[in-house]
KEVEXSE-440682 format. One record per residue (C-alpha): residue number from 1; x, y, z. Coordinates in Angstrom, 3 decimals. Layout:
N
(NUM,(X,Y,Z))
...
//
This chain:
140
(1,(-128.830,6.035,102.895))
(2,(-129.264,7.431,99.368))
(3,(-127.375,10.513,100.198))
(4,(-124.687,8.129,101.489))
(5,(-124.586,6.307,98.079))
(6,(-125.100,9.554,95.985))
(7,(-121.866,10.823,97.652))
(8,(-119.860,7.651,97.139))
(9,(-121.163,7.466,93.480))
(10,(-120.218,11.173,93.256))
(11,(-116.738,10.532,94.373))
(12,(-116.327,7.416,92.128))
(13,(-117.181,9.400,89.261))
(14,(-114.934,12.150,90.099))
(15,(-112.011,9.710,90.231))
(16,(-113.012,8.174,86.976))
(17,(-113.127,11.719,85.203))
(18,(-109.790,12.519,86.841))
(19,(-108.468,9.162,85.647))
(20,(-110.038,9.997,82.197))
(21,(-108.513,13.449,82.008))
(22,(-105.366,12.067,82.977))
(23,(-105.415,9.544,80.379))
(24,(-106.492,12.155,77.767))
(25,(-103.381,14.128,78.553))
(26,(-101.201,11.490,78.315))
(27,(-102.483,10.719,74.828))
(28,(-102.159,14.127,73.733))
(29,(-98.744,14.298,75.130))
(30,(-97.988,11.144,73.242))
(31,(-99.480,12.411,70.055))
(32,(-97.248,15.524,70.348))
(33,(-94.097,13.131,70.924))
(34,(-95.221,10.999,67.943))
(35,(-95.424,14.396,65.705))
(36,(-92.158,15.533,67.102))
(37,(-90.462,12.266,66.538))
(38,(-91.809,11.995,63.090))
(39,(-90.533,15.393,62.149))
(40,(-86.967,14.751,63.524))
(41,(-86.849,11.344,61.513))
(42,(-88.332,13.093,58.549))
(43,(-85.688,15.954,58.711))
(44,(-82.875,13.416,59.392))
(45,(-83.799,11.302,56.430))
(46,(-83.879,14.395,54.200))
(47,(-80.419,15.290,55.319))
(48,(-79.167,11.555,54.519))
(49,(-80.782,11.924,50.784))
(50,(-79.248,14.893,50.254))
(51,(-75.758,13.767,51.437))
(52,(-76.481,10.456,49.459))
(53,(-77.185,12.337,46.127))
(54,(-73.567,12.819,44.973))
(55,(-72.892,9.197,45.939))
(56,(-75.704,8.022,44.270))
(57,(-74.996,9.850,40.954))
(58,(-71.284,8.493,41.006))
(59,(-72.700,4.917,41.652))
(60,(-75.240,5.556,38.560))
(61,(-72.269,6.830,36.429))
(62,(-70.199,3.647,37.593))
(63,(-73.110,1.275,36.982))
(64,(-73.366,2.827,33.225))
(65,(-69.924,2.325,32.597))
(66,(-70.047,-1.039,33.656))
(67,(-72.850,-1.684,31.563))
(68,(-71.225,-0.011,28.321))
(69,(-67.999,-2.143,29.136))
(70,(-70.063,-5.193,29.112))
(71,(-71.632,-4.665,25.918))
(72,(-68.234,-4.109,24.398))
(73,(-66.885,-7.196,25.682))
(74,(-70.141,-9.259,24.634))
(75,(-69.364,-7.716,21.039))
(76,(-66.044,-8.449,21.252))
(77,(-66.214,-11.810,22.601))
(78,(-68.825,-12.773,19.849))
(79,(-66.475,-11.444,17.107))
(80,(-63.606,-13.612,18.346))
(81,(-65.838,-16.455,18.329))
(82,(-66.751,-15.907,14.984))
(83,(-63.127,-15.309,13.871))
(84,(-61.926,-18.534,15.490))
(85,(-65.014,-20.366,14.317))
(86,(-64.216,-19.426,10.632))
(87,(-60.308,-20.009,10.883))
(88,(-61.124,-23.570,12.227))
(89,(-63.290,-24.166,9.396))
(90,(-60.741,-22.691,6.868))
(91,(-57.774,-24.821,8.644))
(92,(-60.081,-27.818,8.656))
(93,(-60.779,-27.325,4.701))
(94,(-57.085,-26.710,3.929))
(95,(-56.304,-29.589,5.821))
(96,(-58.584,-31.767,3.634))
(97,(-57.269,-30.529,0.369))
(98,(-53.762,-31.298,1.594))
(99,(-54.751,-34.573,2.689))
(100,(-56.524,-34.954,-0.648))
(101,(-53.570,-33.894,-2.369))
(102,(-50.967,-35.671,-0.875))
(103,(-52.904,-38.981,-1.167))
(104,(-53.517,-38.457,-5.171))
(105,(-49.799,-37.742,-5.562))
(106,(-48.491,-40.707,-3.172))
(107,(-50.985,-43.019,-5.174))
(108,(-49.288,-41.852,-8.344))
(109,(-45.861,-42.470,-7.193))
(110,(-47.025,-45.929,-5.679))
(111,(-48.338,-46.930,-9.180))
(112,(-45.070,-45.570,-10.855))
(113,(-43.004,-47.790,-8.427))
(114,(-45.257,-50.940,-8.714))
(115,(-45.029,-50.348,-12.646))
(116,(-41.226,-49.980,-12.611))
(117,(-41.117,-53.076,-9.967))
(118,(-43.181,-55.308,-12.580))
(119,(-40.840,-54.102,-15.494))
(120,(-37.630,-54.959,-13.339))
(121,(-39.126,-58.334,-12.163))
(122,(-40.284,-59.344,-15.383))
(123,(-36.763,-58.406,-17.055))
(124,(-34.570,-59.991,-14.441))
(125,(-36.320,-63.195,-13.506))
(126,(-36.216,-66.192,-16.049))
(127,(-39.529,-67.995,-16.823))
(128,(-39.926,-71.285,-15.353))
(129,(-40.500,-74.210,-17.949))
(130,(-43.846,-75.390,-18.154))
(131,(-44.573,-78.052,-15.479))
(132,(-45.634,-80.582,-18.130))
(133,(-42.236,-80.292,-19.841))
(134,(-40.423,-80.799,-16.574))
(135,(-42.191,-83.989,-15.932))
(136,(-41.642,-85.317,-19.194))
(137,(-37.865,-84.446,-19.085))
(138,(-37.485,-85.955,-15.490))
(139,(-39.119,-89.330,-16.812))
(140,(-36.879,-89.674,-19.674))
//
């Protein structure tokens, strides 16, 4: 019985060894396929990178131009803002001066007109008699 068990064990060991050898071959095959696939992908990526370099250079040039234009726009916007602010301040100052000057001239003209009116009123109106004299003349 011992030999029968030993024979079965040897057959089983042979099957396990064959399966392990097949697994090893499969793993080696997968590793080789992985290396080949890695090389192909790397080659494709290198080709794509080389084809993209001119495009990237153009995009970088465009971005640089956009940045310089944006900087100029910012500078010009700041200058226009300062110019508008300065102009508005000068307009406000000028308007205040005109208002002040006009107010003074109008007040002078009003004063002259009031003076002339007072003179005319005093020249063309008769003075009423004092109240006491009226009552006395009415009672006589």
